[in-house]
C-alpha positions in Angstrom: -0.1 0.0 -0.2 1.4 3.2 -0.8 3.1 5.0 2.5 0.3 8.0 2.1 -2.4 9.6 -0.4 0.1 12.0 -1.7 2.1 8.4 -3.2 0.5 7.4 -6.3 0.9 4.2 -7.4 2.5 3.6 -11.0 1.6 1.5 -13.9 3.5 -1.6 -15.2 4.4 0.8 -18.2 5.0 4.0 -17.0 7.4 2.4 -13.8 9.6 0.3 -16.8 10.1 3.5 -18.8 11.2 5.4 -15.4 13.7 2.8 -14.3 14.8 2.4 -18.2 14.7 6.2 -20.1 17.4 7.8 -17.2 19.5 5.0 -18.5 19.1 4.9 -21.9 19.8 8.3 -22.0 23.2 7.7 -19.9 24.4 5.5 -22.7 23.5 7.3 -25.6 25.8 10.4 -24.4 28.5 8.0 -22.7 28.9 6.0 -26.3 28.6 9.2 -27.8 31.8 10.5 -26.1 34.2 7.5 -25.8 35.8 8.6 -28.9 36.4 12.4 -27.7 37.3 11.5 -24.4 40.1 9.1 -26.3 41.3 11.8 -28.5 41.7 13.7 -25.2 43.9 11.1 -23.7 41.3 10.1 -21.0 39.8 6.8 -20.3 36.9 5.9 -21.1 35.8 6.8 -17.3 35.4 9.8 -17.9 33.2 9.4 -21.2 30.6 8.0 -17.8 31.4 10.7 -15.6 30.1 13.6 -17.9 27.0 11.8 -18.5 26.3 11.9 -14.4 27.2 15.6 -14.7 24.7 16.4 -17.5 22.4 14.0 -17.4 21.8 11.9 -14.6 21.6 14.3 -12.2 19.8 17.0 -14.2 16.8 14.4 -15.5 16.4 12.6 -11.9 16.7 15.6 -9.7 14.9 17.1 -11.9 12.0 15.0 -13.0 11.6 14.6 -8.7 11.5 18.5 -8.3 8.7 18.9 -11.2 6.6 15.9 -9.3 7.3 18.1 -6.1 5.9 21.4 -7.5 3.1 19.6 -8.8 2.1 18.7 -5.3 3.5 22.2 -3.7 3.6 24.3 -6.0 6.8 25.0 -5.6 10.5 23.3 -6.6 10.2 21.1 -3.8 10.8 17.0 -2.5 8.2 17.5 0.1 5.6 14.2 -0.4 7.4 13.6 -3.6 10.5 10.8 -1.4 9.3 8.4 0.6 10.6 6.0 3.4 12.2 9.2 5.5 11.2 8.0 8.8 14.2 8.7 11.6 16.3 5.9 13.3 18.3 5.9 16.0 21.9 7.3 15.3 23.4 4.1 16.6 21.6 2.0 14.0 23.6 3.9 11.1 26.7 2.9 12.5 25.3 -1.3 12.6 23.4 -1.5 9.7 25.2 0.4 7.6 28.1 -2.3 8.3 26.0 -4.4 7.4 24.4 -3.8 4.0 28.1 -2.3 2.6 29.2 -5.7 3.1 26.3 -7.9 2.2 26.7 -5.8 -1.4 30.3 -6.1 -1.5 30.8 -9.4 -0.8 28.1 -10.5 -3.5 30.2 -7.6 -5.9 33.6 -9.8 -5.2 31.7 -12.9 -5.7 30.4 -12.4 -8.9 33.6 -11.1 -10.5 34.2 -14.5 -12.0 30.4 -14.5 -13.8 30.6 -10.9 -14.9 33.7 -11.8 -16.6 32.5 -14.9 -17.9 29.4 -12.3 -19.1 31.7 -10.2 -20.6 33.6 -12.2 -22.4 31.6 -14.5 -24.0 28.1 -12.6 -24.3 29.1 -8.6 -24.5 33.0 -9.0 -25.8 31.7 -6.3 -28.8 30.6 -3.9 -25.9 33.3 -1.1 -24.9 35.1 -2.2 -21.8 34.9 0.6 -18.7 38.5 1.6 -18.6 39.6 3.2 -15.1 42.2 4.3 -16.1 44.6 2.5 -13.5 45.4 0.2 -16.0 48.4 2.4 -16.8 49.3 4.7 -19.7 47.7 7.6 -18.2 49.9 10.7 -16.9 49.2 11.6 -13.4 47.0 15.0 -14.4 45.0 13.1 -16.2 44.2 10.8 -13.4 44.2 13.3 -10.8 41.1 15.2 -12.9 39.4 12.3 -13.6 38.9 10.9 -9.8 38.8 14.3 -8.5 35.4 14.8 -10.8 34.6 10.8 -10.3 34.6 11.8 -6.2 32.4 14.5 -6.8 30.2 13.0 -9.0 29.9 9.7 -9.1 30.7 8.4 -5.9 28.9 11.4 -4.2 25.9 13.0 -5.9 25.3 10.8 -8.4 24.4 7.9 -5.8 22.4 10.1 -3.5 19.9 11.5 -6.6 20.1 8.0 -7.8 18.7 6.5 -4.2 16.3 9.4 -4.3 14.8 8.3 -7.6 15.2 5.2 -7.7 14.6 4.0 -4.2 12.9 7.4 -2.5 10.2 7.4 -5.5 10.0 4.7 -8.0 10.0 1.6 -5.9 7.0 3.2 -3.5 5.1 3.1 -6.7 5.4 -0.2 -7.9 2.6 -1.9 -6.2 1.4 -3.6 -9.2 4.6 -5.8 -8.1 3.5 -7.2 -5.1 5.7 -8.7 -2.5 8.4 -9.2 -5.7 8.5 -5.5 -5.7 12.2 -5.0 -4.2 13.4 -8.2 -7.0 11.7 -6.3 -10.0 13.1 -2.9 -8.8 16.4 -4.2 -8.2 16.2 -6.0 -11.8 15.3 -2.2 -13.3 17.7 -0.9 -11.5 20.4 -3.3 -12.6 18.6 -2.5 -16.6 18.9 1.0 -16.4 23.1 0.6 -16.3 23.2 0.0 -20.1 26.3 1.0 -20.5 27.7 -2.2 -18.6 25.1 -4.8 -19.3 27.9 -7.7 -17.7 26.6 -7.0 -14.6 22.8 -7.1 -14.5 22.4 -10.4 -12.6 25.8 -9.1 -10.1 24.0 -5.8 -9.8 20.5 -7.1 -9.4 21.6 -9.2 -5.9 24.1 -6.7 -4.7 21.3 -4.1 -4.8 18.4 -6.6 -2.4 20.3 -5.6 0.7 19.3 -2.0 0.4 15.7 -2.7 0.3 16.6 -2.9 4.3 16.3 0.6 4.2 13.2 0.3 3.0 11.9 -2.2 5.4 13.8 0.8 8.2 11.2 3.5 5.8 15.1 5.2 6.1 16.1 6.1 2.9 19.4 7.4 4.2 20.7 4.4 5.2 21.0 3.5 1.6 22.1 6.6 0.5 24.7 6.2 2.6 25.9 2.6 1.7 25.6 3.4 -2.3 28.1 6.2 -1.9 30.9 4.2 0.3 30.2 1.1 -2.1 31.6 3.8 -5.0 34.0 5.2 -2.3 36.2 2.2 -2.7 37.2 3.2 -6.4 38.0 6.2 -5.8 40.8 5.0 -2.6 41.9 2.7 -4.9 42.5 4.8 -7.8 44.1 7.8 -4.8 46.5 4.6 -3.8 47.5 3.7 -7.7 47.6 7.6 -8.3 50.1 8.3 -5.2 52.6 5.9 -6.6 53.0 7.0 -9.6 56.4 8.3 -10.6 
């Protein structure tokens, strides 16, 4: 059931489109930028960072604000985002590590599956170069991971959690008890630019549904940010050791 009268359930078609269209837009821009980014001497990661800045954040946050304006007659997220019930502070220190470890283990254990799918199913798809494979100037990597830290580690995941877990998930009444699984699957499909992670992402995002059961979206925001921060930590260590 919806949390409040303001939460109007979506139809299955609305739900699927709202999950997947933003990912399609990001993927189109990503592919369009691969060539220019490579010619500029940057890894393909930069071609993904830029759509986060110019597509993901404006489209998803903009859509939420427009919904807020319709409800409140001003740009606002009031009555748009669900699962905002407070929990005791100590529970963040318990459940964020639990969610982080659970999702992290799934990503780690599933690496052979990801490699198999890429090599045997999606080999024609361009791989996502992190820049840590070598061959890139130190200044290039510094610029890349400063942008990555700001937009892919913090701002992008925050907006995604508000849009997907805070807005779309509570409007999936049509899926009944299967809503969490279907939502995780659609969120994985949204990442069209790395389709070999579909299965892994579907499974790894399920622990974040606990945040929904606790009615507290802050849990999933913090966990998502921490998961994405691993790449930054690895990159900082790599860059620091460059001569």
